[in-house]
C-alpha positions in Angstrom: -12.0 -40.4 -17.8 -12.2 -43.7 -19.7 -14.6 -46.4 -18.8 -11.7 -48.7 -17.8 -10.6 -46.0 -15.3 -14.1 -45.8 -14.0 -14.2 -49.6 -13.5 -10.9 -49.3 -11.6 -12.5 -46.6 -9.3 -15.6 -48.8 -8.7 -13.4 -51.8 -7.8 -11.2 -49.7 -5.5 -14.3 -48.3 -3.7 -15.7 -51.9 -3.3 -12.4 -53.1 -1.8 -12.4 -50.2 0.6 -16.0 -51.0 1.6 -15.6 -54.8 1.9 -13.8 -55.2 5.3 -11.2 -58.0 5.5 -12.4 -61.3 6.9 -9.5 -62.9 8.7 -10.5 -66.5 8.4 -8.7 -69.3 10.3 -6.9 -70.6 7.1 -4.8 -67.5 7.3 -2.8 -69.0 10.2 -1.2 -72.0 8.4 -0.6 -70.0 5.3 1.4 -67.5 7.3 3.1 -70.4 9.1 4.2 -71.7 5.7 5.4 -68.2 4.7 7.6 -68.1 7.8 8.9 -71.5 6.9 10.0 -70.2 3.6 12.0 -67.6 5.5 13.9 -70.4 7.4 11.8 -70.5 10.6 11.7 -73.7 12.5 8.3 -75.3 13.3 8.4 -73.7 16.8 9.4 -70.3 15.5 6.8 -70.5 12.7 4.1 -71.2 15.3 5.2 -68.4 17.6 5.7 -65.8 14.9 2.4 -66.6 13.2 0.3 -66.1 16.3 2.2 -63.0 17.3 1.7 -61.4 13.8 -2.0 -62.2 13.7 -2.5 -60.9 17.3 -1.0 -57.5 16.2 -3.1 -57.3 13.0 -6.6 -58.2 14.3 -8.8 -57.0 17.1 -9.2 -59.0 20.3 -12.6 -60.5 19.4 -11.3 -61.9 16.1 -8.1 -63.2 17.7 -10.1 -65.0 20.4 -12.2 -66.6 17.8 -9.1 -67.8 15.9 -7.6 -69.4 19.0 -10.7 -70.5 21.0 -13.4 -70.8 18.4 -13.4 -74.7 18.7 -11.4 -77.4 20.4 -9.5 -77.9 17.2 -8.5 -74.3 17.0 -7.4 -74.3 20.7 -5.2 -77.3 20.2 -3.5 -75.8 17.1 -3.0 -72.5 19.0 -1.3 -74.2 21.9 0.5 -77.2 20.4 3.3 -76.4 17.9 3.4 -80.0 16.7 -0.3 -79.9 15.8 0.3 -76.6 14.0 3.2 -78.1 12.0 1.1 -81.0 10.9 -1.5 -78.6 9.4 1.1 -76.9 7.2 1.5 -79.5 4.4 -2.2 -79.0 3.5 -1.4 -75.3 2.9 2.2 -75.6 1.7 1.0 -77.4 -1.5 -0.7 -74.1 -2.6 2.8 -72.7 -2.9 2.4 -69.4 -4.7 0.1 -67.8 -2.1 2.3 -68.3 1.0 5.4 -67.5 -1.1 3.8 -64.1 -1.9 3.0 -63.6 1.8 6.6 -64.4 2.6 8.0 -61.7 0.3 5.5 -59.1 1.4 6.5 -59.9 5.1 10.1 -59.5 4.2 9.2 -56.1 2.6 7.9 -55.0 6.0 4.2 -55.8 5.7 2.3 -57.7 8.5 1.7 -61.1 7.0 -1.9 -61.2 8.2 -2.6 -58.0 6.3 -0.6 -59.3 3.4 -2.8 -62.4 3.2 -5.8 -60.2 2.6 -3.9 -57.6 0.5 -3.1 -60.3 -2.1 -6.8 -61.1 -2.3 -7.7 -57.5 -2.7 -5.2 -56.8 -5.5 -6.3 -60.0 -7.3 -10.0 -58.9 -7.0 -9.2 -55.6 -8.7 -7.2 -57.4 -11.5 -10.0 -59.8 -11.9 -12.5 -57.0 -12.4 -10.3 -55.4 -15.1 -10.2 -58.7 -17.0 -14.0 -59.1 -16.8 -14.4 -55.6 -18.1 -11.9 -56.3 -20.9 -13.7 -59.5 -21.8 -17.1 -57.7 -21.9 -15.7 -54.9 -24.0 -15.3 -57.3 -26.9 -19.1 -57.6 -27.4 -20.6 -54.7 -25.5 -20.3 -50.9 -25.8 -17.9 -49.2 -23.4 -20.7 -48.0 -21.1 -22.4 -51.5 -21.3 -19.2 -53.2 -20.4 -18.7 -50.8 -17.5 -22.2 -51.4 -16.1 -22.2 -55.2 -16.5 -18.6 -55.5 -15.1 -19.5 -53.3 -12.1 -22.7 -55.3 -11.4 -20.9 -58.7 -11.8 -18.0 -57.7 -9.5 -20.5 -56.6 -6.9 -22.1 -60.1 -6.6 -21.6 -61.3 -3.0 -19.7 -64.4 -4.0 -17.2 -62.3 -6.0 -16.8 -59.5 -3.4 -16.0 -62.2 -0.7 -12.9 -63.1 -2.6 -11.5 -59.7 -1.7 -12.2 -60.3 2.0 -10.7 -63.7 2.6 -7.2 -64.7 3.7 -7.1 -67.5 1.1 -5.7 -67.9 -2.4 -9.1 -68.0 -4.1 -9.1 -64.5 -5.5 -5.6 -65.0 -6.9 -6.7 -68.4 -8.3 -9.9 -67.0 -9.9 -8.0 -64.1 -11.5 -5.4 -66.4 -13.1 -8.0 -69.0 -14.3 -10.3 -66.3 -15.8 -7.3 -64.7 -17.5 -6.1 -68.0 -18.9 -9.6 -68.9 -20.2 -9.9 -65.4 -21.7 -6.6 -65.9 -23.6 -7.4 -69.4 -24.6 -11.0 -69.2 -25.7 -11.7 -65.6 -26.4 -8.4 -64.2 -27.8 -7.2 -67.4 -29.5 -3.8 -67.2 -27.8 -3.9 -70.9 -27.2 -0.4 -71.5 -26.0 -0.3 -68.5 -23.6 -3.7 -69.5 -22.2 -2.7 -73.1 -21.8 0.5 -72.3 -20.1 -1.2 -69.8 -17.7 -3.9 -72.4 -16.9 -1.1 -74.9 -16.2 0.7 -72.5 -13.9 -2.6 -72.0 -11.9 -2.0 -75.3 -10.2 0.8 -73.5 -8.2 -2.0 -71.4 -6.6 -4.5 -74.2 -6.1 -3.6 -77.8 -7.2 -7.4 -78.5 -7.8 -7.1 -76.1 -10.8 -5.9 -79.3 -12.4 -9.6 -80.0 -12.9 -9.9 -76.8 -15.1 -6.9 -78.1 -17.1 -8.4 -81.6 -17.6 -11.9 -80.1 -18.4 -10.3 -77.8 -21.0 -8.3 -80.6 -22.5 -11.5 -82.8 -22.9 -13.4 -79.8 -24.4 -10.5 -78.8 -26.7 -10.6 -82.3 -28.2 -13.8 -81.3 -30.0 -12.5 -77.9 -31.0 -9.2 -77.0 -32.8 -6.3 -79.4 -33.3 -3.8 -76.7 -32.2 -5.8 -76.2 -28.9 -6.1 -79.9 -28.5 -2.3 -80.3 -28.5 -1.5 -77.2 -26.4 -4.1 -77.8 -23.7 -3.4 -81.6 -23.7 0.3 -81.0 -23.0 -0.5 -78.4 -20.4 -2.8 -80.9 -18.6 -0.1 -83.5 -18.6 2.5 -81.0 -17.3 -0.1 -79.9 -14.7 -0.5 -83.4 -13.4 3.3 -83.8 -13.1 3.5 -80.5 -11.2 0.7 -81.5 -8.9 2.3 -84.9 -8.1 5.6 -83.1 -7.4 3.9 -80.5 -5.3 2.1 -83.0 -3.2 5.3 -85.0 -2.6 7.4 -81.9 -1.8 4.7 -80.5 0.6 4.1 -83.8 2.3 0.4 -83.2 1.8 -1.8 -86.0 3.3 -3.6 -88.5 1.0 -7.1 -87.6 -0.3 -9.0 -89.9 2.2 -7.3 -88.1 5.1 -8.1 -84.7 3.6 -11.7 -85.8 2.9 -12.1 -87.0 6.5 -10.5 -83.8 7.9 -12.9 -81.6 5.8 -16.2 -83.5 6.0 -16.1 -85.7 9.1 -13.9 -84.2 11.8 -11.0 -81.7 12.0 -7.8 -83.5 12.7 -5.2 -81.7 14.9 -2.7 -84.5 14.1 -3.5 -85.6 10.5 -0.1 -87.4 10.1 -1.2 -90.1 12.6 -4.6 -90.6 11.0 -5.5 -93.6 9.0 -8.8 -93.2 7.3 -11.3 -96.1 7.9 -14.2 -94.6 5.9 -16.4 -97.2 4.2 -18.2 -96.7 0.9 -21.3 -96.0 2.9 -19.5 -93.3 4.9 -18.5 -91.6 1.7 -22.0 -91.9 0.3 -23.5 -90.4 3.5 -21.2 -87.4 3.1 -22.2 -86.8 -0.5 -25.9 -87.2 0.3 -25.6 -84.7 3.1 -23.6 -82.2 0.9 -26.2 -82.7 -1.9 -29.0 -81.5 0.3 -30.2 -78.1 -0.8 -29.4 -76.7 2.6 -25.8 -77.7 2.2 -25.2 -76.9 -1.4 -23.4 -73.7 -2.3 -26.3 -71.2 -2.5 -25.7 -70.2 -6.2 -24.6 -73.6 -7.5 -27.9 -74.9 -8.8 -28.8 -71.5 -10.3 -25.6 -71.4 -12.4 -25.7 -75.0 -13.3 -29.2 -74.7 -14.6 -28.3 -71.4 -16.4 -25.3 -73.1 -18.0 -27.3 -76.1 -19.1 -29.9 -73.8 -20.5 -27.4 -71.8 -22.4 -25.9 -75.0 -23.8 -29.3 -76.0 -25.1 -30.0 -72.6 -26.6 -26.5 -72.5 -28.3 -27.1 -76.0 -29.7 -30.4 -74.9 -31.3 -28.8 -71.8 -32.8 -25.9 -73.6 -34.4 -24.4 -77.0 -34.8 -20.8 -75.8 -34.9 -18.7 -75.8 -31.8 -17.4 -72.3 -31.5 -15.2 -71.0 -28.7 -18.1 -69.9 -26.6 -19.7 -73.3 -26.6 -16.4 -75.0 -25.9 -15.8 -72.6 -23.0 -19.2 -73.3 -21.6 -18.6 -77.0 -21.9 -15.3 -76.7 -20.1 -16.9 -74.8 -17.2 -19.7 -77.3 -16.8 -17.3 -80.2 -16.8 -15.3 -78.3 -14.1 -18.3 -77.6 -11.9 -19.4 -81.3 -12.0 -16.0 -82.8 -11.5 -15.0 -80.4 -8.8 -18.1 -81.0 -6.7 -17.5 -84.7 -6.9 -13.9 -84.3 -5.7 -14.7 -81.6 -3.1 -18.5 -81.0 -2.5 -18.1 -77.9 -0.4 -17.7 -74.2 -0.6 -18.8 -71.5 -3.1 -15.5 -69.8 -3.3 -14.0 -72.6 -5.4 -16.7 -72.2 -8.0 -16.5 -68.5 -8.7 -14.6 -68.9 -12.0 -17.5 -71.2 -13.1 -20.1 -68.6 -12.2 -18.2 -65.8 -14.0 -17.8 -67.9 -17.2 -21.6 -68.6 -17.2 -22.3 -64.9 -16.7 -20.0 -63.9 -19.5 -21.4 -66.5 -21.9 -24.9 -65.5 -21.0 -24.3 -61.8 -21.7 -22.6 -62.6 -25.0 -25.5 -64.9 -26.0 -28.0 -62.2 -25.2 -26.2 -59.5 -27.1 -25.7 -61.8 -30.1 -29.4 -62.4 -30.2 -30.1 -58.7 -30.1 -27.8 -58.0 -32.9 
Protein backbone atom coordinates (compact mmCIF):
# COMPACT_ATOMS: atom_id res chain seq x y z
CA UNK A 1 0.00 0.00 0.00
CA UNK A 2 1.37 3.42 -0.96
CA UNK A 3 1.75 6.21 1.57
CA UNK A 4 -0.90 8.22 -0.29
CA UNK A 5 -3.35 5.37 0.30
CA UNK A 6 -2.32 5.27 3.97
CA UNK A 7 -3.04 8.99 4.26
CA UNK A 8 -6.47 8.36 2.77
CA UNK A 9 -7.09 5.64 5.38
CA UNK A 10 -6.03 7.97 8.22
CA UNK A 11 -8.28 10.74 6.91
CA UNK A 12 -11.23 8.36 6.55
CA UNK A 13 -10.76 7.09 10.12
CA UNK A 14 -10.57 10.67 11.41
CA UNK A 15 -13.80 11.55 9.61
CA UNK A 16 -15.52 8.51 11.12
CA UNK A 17 -14.25 9.45 14.59
CA UNK A 18 -15.14 13.17 14.37
CA UNK A 19 -18.88 13.29 14.93
CA UNK A 20 -20.86 15.88 12.94
CA UNK A 21 -21.57 19.16 14.67
CA UNK A 22 -24.89 20.45 13.37
CA UNK A 23 -24.37 24.16 14.01
CA UNK A 24 -27.16 26.71 13.58
CA UNK A 25 -25.77 28.14 10.32
CA UNK A 26 -26.87 24.89 8.69
CA UNK A 27 -30.50 26.10 8.77
CA UNK A 28 -30.23 29.15 6.47
CA UNK A 29 -27.85 27.28 4.14
CA UNK A 30 -30.49 24.57 3.75
CA UNK A 31 -33.15 27.25 3.30
CA UNK A 32 -31.16 28.71 0.41
CA UNK A 33 -30.76 25.21 -1.06
CA UNK A 34 -34.55 24.77 -1.04
CA UNK A 35 -34.88 28.22 -2.64
CA UNK A 36 -32.67 27.01 -5.48
CA UNK A 37 -35.20 24.22 -5.95
CA UNK A 38 -38.02 26.73 -6.39
CA UNK A 39 -39.42 26.76 -2.84
CA UNK A 40 -41.27 29.87 -1.65
CA UNK A 41 -40.05 31.55 1.59
CA UNK A 42 -42.78 29.77 3.56
CA UNK A 43 -41.96 26.40 1.97
CA UNK A 44 -38.22 26.87 2.48
CA UNK A 45 -38.81 27.58 6.18
CA UNK A 46 -41.08 24.57 6.69
CA UNK A 47 -38.96 22.15 4.63
CA UNK A 48 -35.75 23.22 6.35
CA UNK A 49 -36.93 22.61 9.89
CA UNK A 50 -38.60 19.34 8.92
CA UNK A 51 -35.42 18.06 7.27
CA UNK A 52 -33.25 19.04 10.24
CA UNK A 53 -35.67 17.51 12.73
CA UNK A 54 -35.39 14.19 10.86
CA UNK A 55 -31.59 14.31 10.78
CA UNK A 56 -30.60 15.29 14.34
CA UNK A 57 -31.52 14.04 17.79
CA UNK A 58 -34.06 15.82 19.98
CA UNK A 59 -31.47 17.56 22.17
CA UNK A 60 -29.68 19.11 19.19
CA UNK A 61 -32.95 20.10 17.55
CA UNK A 62 -34.16 21.82 20.70
CA UNK A 63 -30.91 23.75 20.88
CA UNK A 64 -31.33 24.88 17.27
CA UNK A 65 -34.87 26.19 17.81
CA UNK A 66 -34.77 27.26 21.48
CA UNK A 67 -31.10 27.98 22.21
CA UNK A 68 -31.70 31.75 22.32
CA UNK A 69 -34.45 34.29 21.73
CA UNK A 70 -33.00 34.91 18.27
CA UNK A 71 -33.17 31.22 17.35
CA UNK A 72 -36.72 30.95 18.66
CA UNK A 73 -37.87 33.88 16.51
CA UNK A 74 -36.24 32.46 13.38
CA UNK A 75 -37.82 29.05 14.06
CA UNK A 76 -41.34 30.42 14.38
CA UNK A 77 -41.37 33.37 11.98
CA UNK A 78 -40.90 32.63 8.28
CA UNK A 79 -40.32 36.33 7.55
CA UNK A 80 -37.40 36.45 9.96
CA UNK A 81 -36.00 33.24 8.46
CA UNK A 82 -36.27 34.68 4.95
CA UNK A 83 -34.35 37.79 6.01
CA UNK A 84 -31.42 35.65 7.21
CA UNK A 85 -31.00 33.94 3.84
CA UNK A 86 -29.24 36.76 1.91
CA UNK A 87 -26.27 36.52 4.31
CA UNK A 88 -25.92 32.84 3.34
CA UNK A 89 -27.08 32.99 -0.27
CA UNK A 90 -23.98 35.03 -1.12
CA UNK A 91 -21.82 31.93 -0.43
CA UNK A 92 -23.53 30.40 -3.41
CA UNK A 93 -21.53 27.25 -4.14
CA UNK A 94 -22.12 25.55 -0.78
CA UNK A 95 -25.96 25.73 -0.72
CA UNK A 96 -25.95 24.90 -4.44
CA UNK A 97 -24.15 21.63 -3.65
CA UNK A 98 -26.61 20.95 -0.81
CA UNK A 99 -29.45 21.53 -3.28
CA UNK A 100 -28.15 18.94 -5.73
CA UNK A 101 -27.40 16.40 -3.01
CA UNK A 102 -30.95 16.88 -1.67
CA UNK A 103 -32.33 16.33 -5.17
CA UNK A 104 -30.28 13.13 -5.33
CA UNK A 105 -32.13 11.88 -2.26
CA UNK A 106 -29.80 12.91 0.61
CA UNK A 107 -31.13 14.66 3.68
CA UNK A 108 -29.85 18.25 3.32
CA UNK A 109 -28.70 18.42 6.95
CA UNK A 110 -26.49 15.37 6.43
CA UNK A 111 -25.44 16.77 3.04
CA UNK A 112 -24.26 19.99 4.71
CA UNK A 113 -21.80 18.01 6.85
CA UNK A 114 -21.06 15.48 4.11
CA UNK A 115 -19.64 18.23 1.89
CA UNK A 116 -17.35 19.30 4.73
CA UNK A 117 -16.16 15.74 5.31
CA UNK A 118 -15.34 15.12 1.65
CA UNK A 119 -13.55 18.48 1.46
CA UNK A 120 -11.54 17.60 4.59
CA UNK A 121 -10.30 14.38 2.97
CA UNK A 122 -9.44 16.22 -0.26
CA UNK A 123 -7.60 18.86 1.78
CA UNK A 124 -5.54 16.17 3.51
CA UNK A 125 -4.49 14.69 0.17
CA UNK A 126 -3.35 18.12 -1.07
CA UNK A 127 -1.35 18.67 2.13
CA UNK A 128 0.30 15.26 1.69
CA UNK A 129 1.08 16.01 -1.98
CA UNK A 130 2.60 19.36 -1.03
CA UNK A 131 4.75 17.82 1.71
CA UNK A 132 5.89 15.06 -0.65
CA UNK A 133 7.78 17.65 -2.69
CA UNK A 134 10.37 18.14 0.06
CA UNK A 135 9.94 15.19 2.45
CA UNK A 136 10.41 11.46 2.05
CA UNK A 137 7.18 9.50 1.49
CA UNK A 138 7.07 8.32 5.11
CA UNK A 139 7.93 11.82 6.37
CA UNK A 140 5.15 13.36 4.26
CA UNK A 141 2.72 10.72 5.55
CA UNK A 142 3.60 11.36 9.20
CA UNK A 143 3.55 15.17 8.97
CA UNK A 144 0.33 15.20 6.92
CA UNK A 145 -1.36 12.86 9.41
CA UNK A 146 -0.30 15.03 12.36
CA UNK A 147 -1.26 18.27 10.62
CA UNK A 148 -4.71 17.00 9.66
CA UNK A 149 -5.30 15.87 13.25
CA UNK A 150 -4.92 19.41 14.65
CA UNK A 151 -8.18 20.32 16.37
CA UNK A 152 -8.80 23.40 14.23
CA UNK A 153 -8.46 21.30 11.07
CA UNK A 154 -10.59 18.36 12.25
CA UNK A 155 -13.37 20.77 13.19
CA UNK A 156 -13.73 21.68 9.52
CA UNK A 157 -14.99 18.14 8.89
CA UNK A 158 -17.62 18.50 11.62
CA UNK A 159 -19.27 21.82 10.76
CA UNK A 160 -22.29 22.49 8.56
CA UNK A 161 -20.46 25.43 6.98
CA UNK A 162 -18.54 26.05 3.74
CA UNK A 163 -15.22 26.42 5.58
CA UNK A 164 -13.78 22.99 4.75
CA UNK A 165 -14.69 23.45 1.09
CA UNK A 166 -13.20 26.95 1.10
CA UNK A 167 -9.98 25.82 2.80
CA UNK A 168 -9.50 22.97 0.33
CA UNK A 169 -9.95 25.25 -2.70
CA UNK A 170 -7.70 28.00 -1.30
CA UNK A 171 -4.88 25.62 -0.35
CA UNK A 172 -5.10 23.89 -3.74
CA UNK A 173 -4.95 27.27 -5.49
CA UNK A 174 -1.93 28.38 -3.43
CA UNK A 175 -0.24 25.04 -4.12
CA UNK A 176 -0.67 25.46 -7.88
CA UNK A 177 0.27 29.12 -7.84
CA UNK A 178 3.32 29.19 -5.57
CA UNK A 179 4.57 25.62 -5.41
CA UNK A 180 3.94 24.18 -8.85
CA UNK A 181 4.36 27.38 -10.85
CA UNK A 182 0.99 26.91 -12.57
CA UNK A 183 0.24 30.58 -12.20
CA UNK A 184 -2.86 30.88 -14.37
CA UNK A 185 -4.53 27.74 -12.98
CA UNK A 186 -3.82 28.81 -9.41
CA UNK A 187 -5.02 32.37 -9.98
CA UNK A 188 -8.24 31.20 -11.65
CA UNK A 189 -8.98 28.72 -8.85
CA UNK A 190 -8.27 31.32 -6.20
CA UNK A 191 -10.63 33.65 -8.04
CA UNK A 192 -13.35 30.99 -8.10
CA UNK A 193 -12.98 30.55 -4.33
CA UNK A 194 -15.05 33.72 -3.82
CA UNK A 195 -18.08 31.66 -4.89
CA UNK A 196 -17.61 29.63 -1.69
CA UNK A 197 -16.78 32.52 0.61
CA UNK A 198 -16.71 36.11 -0.73
CA UNK A 199 -14.14 37.01 1.93
CA UNK A 200 -11.66 34.85 0.00
CA UNK A 201 -11.26 38.04 -1.98
CA UNK A 202 -8.82 38.95 0.80
CA UNK A 203 -6.64 36.01 -0.30
CA UNK A 204 -6.81 37.28 -3.89
CA UNK A 205 -5.81 40.82 -2.97
CA UNK A 206 -3.04 39.59 -0.65
CA UNK A 207 -1.70 37.33 -3.43
CA UNK A 208 -1.85 40.21 -5.94
CA UNK A 209 0.11 42.50 -3.60
CA UNK A 210 2.71 39.80 -2.92
CA UNK A 211 3.01 38.82 -6.60
CA UNK A 212 3.96 42.41 -7.43
CA UNK A 213 7.34 41.63 -5.82
CA UNK A 214 7.65 38.24 -7.51
CA UNK A 215 7.26 37.33 -11.19
CA UNK A 216 5.84 39.56 -13.89
CA UNK A 217 3.71 36.64 -15.19
CA UNK A 218 2.27 36.03 -11.72
CA UNK A 219 1.74 39.75 -11.26
CA UNK A 220 -0.50 39.92 -14.31
CA UNK A 221 -2.41 36.66 -13.72
CA UNK A 222 -3.15 37.25 -10.04
CA UNK A 223 -3.88 40.93 -10.61
CA UNK A 224 -6.52 40.16 -13.23
CA UNK A 225 -7.91 37.38 -11.01
CA UNK A 226 -8.23 39.87 -8.14
CA UNK A 227 -10.07 42.36 -10.36
CA UNK A 228 -12.39 39.60 -11.61
CA UNK A 229 -12.92 38.46 -8.00
CA UNK A 230 -13.97 41.96 -6.99
CA UNK A 231 -16.48 42.12 -9.83
CA UNK A 232 -17.87 38.69 -8.92
CA UNK A 233 -18.17 39.68 -5.26
CA UNK A 234 -20.08 42.86 -6.09
CA UNK A 235 -22.36 40.90 -8.40
CA UNK A 236 -22.93 38.19 -5.78
CA UNK A 237 -23.76 40.70 -3.05
CA UNK A 238 -26.23 42.47 -5.33
CA UNK A 239 -27.84 39.22 -6.52
CA UNK A 240 -28.09 37.75 -3.01
CA UNK A 241 -29.42 40.97 -1.47
CA UNK A 242 -26.81 40.67 1.26
CA UNK A 243 -26.93 43.47 3.87
CA UNK A 244 -24.30 46.19 4.00
CA UNK A 245 -21.15 45.58 6.03
CA UNK A 246 -22.21 47.81 8.99
CA UNK A 247 -25.41 45.76 9.40
CA UNK A 248 -23.48 42.49 9.12
CA UNK A 249 -20.92 43.80 11.65
CA UNK A 250 -23.70 44.77 14.06
CA UNK A 251 -25.40 41.40 13.59
CA UNK A 252 -22.17 39.51 14.33
CA UNK A 253 -20.55 41.52 17.12
CA UNK A 254 -23.30 43.56 18.80
CA UNK A 255 -26.66 41.79 18.62
CA UNK A 256 -28.26 39.13 16.44
CA UNK A 257 -30.90 40.68 14.20
CA UNK A 258 -34.03 38.62 13.42
CA UNK A 259 -35.03 41.29 10.88
CA UNK A 260 -31.79 42.70 9.43
CA UNK A 261 -33.57 44.27 6.43
CA UNK A 262 -35.17 46.84 8.76
CA UNK A 263 -31.97 47.62 10.63
CA UNK A 264 -30.10 50.88 10.16
CA UNK A 265 -26.71 50.75 11.86
CA UNK A 266 -26.04 53.68 14.17
CA UNK A 267 -22.64 52.56 15.39
CA UNK A 268 -20.18 55.35 16.12
CA UNK A 269 -16.43 55.17 15.67
CA UNK A 270 -16.14 54.53 19.41
CA UNK A 271 -18.59 51.61 19.13
CA UNK A 272 -16.41 50.02 16.44
CA UNK A 273 -13.29 50.66 18.51
CA UNK A 274 -14.83 48.97 21.54
CA UNK A 275 -15.62 45.88 19.47
CA UNK A 276 -12.04 45.68 18.20
CA UNK A 277 -10.60 46.22 21.67
CA UNK A 278 -12.85 43.47 23.01
CA UNK A 279 -11.98 41.07 20.20
CA UNK A 280 -8.26 41.82 20.57
CA UNK A 281 -8.29 40.70 24.19
CA UNK A 282 -6.39 37.40 24.56
CA UNK A 283 -9.53 35.74 25.94
CA UNK A 284 -11.43 36.54 22.74
CA UNK A 285 -8.73 36.01 20.13
CA UNK A 286 -8.84 32.75 18.18
CA UNK A 287 -6.74 30.42 20.38
CA UNK A 288 -4.06 29.68 17.78
CA UNK A 289 -3.90 33.07 16.05
CA UNK A 290 -1.03 34.59 18.03
CA UNK A 291 0.97 31.36 17.85
CA UNK A 292 0.83 31.22 14.06
CA UNK A 293 1.30 34.97 13.55
CA UNK A 294 4.45 34.89 15.67
CA UNK A 295 5.62 31.72 13.92
CA UNK A 296 4.98 33.31 10.53
CA UNK A 297 6.85 36.49 11.43
CA UNK A 298 9.72 34.43 12.83
CA UNK A 299 9.91 32.40 9.63
CA UNK A 300 9.92 35.60 7.58
CA UNK A 301 12.89 36.94 9.57
CA UNK A 302 14.79 33.65 9.25
CA UNK A 303 14.18 33.51 5.50
CA UNK A 304 15.31 37.12 5.13
CA UNK A 305 18.60 36.32 6.85
CA UNK A 306 19.13 33.22 4.72
CA UNK A 307 18.62 34.92 1.36
CA UNK A 308 17.72 38.31 -0.02
CA UNK A 309 15.88 36.88 -3.05
CA UNK A 310 12.11 36.61 -2.95
CA UNK A 311 11.44 32.97 -3.79
CA UNK A 312 7.98 31.40 -3.95
CA UNK A 313 8.14 30.29 -0.31
CA UNK A 314 8.73 33.82 0.95
CA UNK A 315 6.03 35.25 -1.32
CA UNK A 316 3.58 32.59 -0.10
CA UNK A 317 4.39 33.43 3.52
CA UNK A 318 3.97 37.15 2.83
CA UNK A 319 0.60 36.45 1.19
CA UNK A 320 -0.64 34.46 4.18
CA UNK A 321 0.49 37.08 6.71
CA UNK A 322 -1.22 39.84 4.72
CA UNK A 323 -4.38 37.73 4.61
CA UNK A 324 -4.37 37.06 8.36
CA UNK A 325 -3.93 40.73 9.24
CA UNK A 326 -6.48 42.04 6.75
CA UNK A 327 -9.07 39.37 7.51
CA UNK A 328 -8.91 40.00 11.25
CA UNK A 329 -9.47 43.73 10.67
CA UNK A 330 -12.51 43.00 8.48
CA UNK A 331 -13.90 40.17 10.59
CA UNK A 332 -12.17 39.81 14.01
CA UNK A 333 -13.82 36.57 14.97
CA UNK A 334 -13.58 32.82 14.52
CA UNK A 335 -10.68 30.41 14.01
CA UNK A 336 -12.26 28.46 11.15
CA UNK A 337 -11.70 31.35 8.73
CA UNK A 338 -7.96 31.30 9.46
CA UNK A 339 -7.21 27.60 8.90
CA UNK A 340 -5.67 28.16 5.43
CA UNK A 341 -3.26 30.64 7.04
CA UNK A 342 -2.33 28.13 9.73
CA UNK A 343 -1.72 25.43 7.13
CA UNK A 344 0.49 27.69 5.00
CA UNK A 345 2.65 28.62 8.01
CA UNK A 346 2.94 24.93 8.92
CA UNK A 347 3.96 23.93 5.39
CA UNK A 348 6.50 26.75 5.07
CA UNK A 349 7.93 25.92 8.51
CA UNK A 350 8.39 22.25 7.59
CA UNK A 351 9.99 23.20 4.29
CA UNK A 352 12.35 25.68 5.99
CA UNK A 353 13.37 23.11 8.57
CA UNK A 354 14.08 20.43 5.98
CA UNK A 355 16.02 22.90 3.83
CA UNK A 356 18.26 23.74 6.79
CA UNK A 357 18.82 20.04 7.44
CA UNK A 358 19.88 19.38 3.88
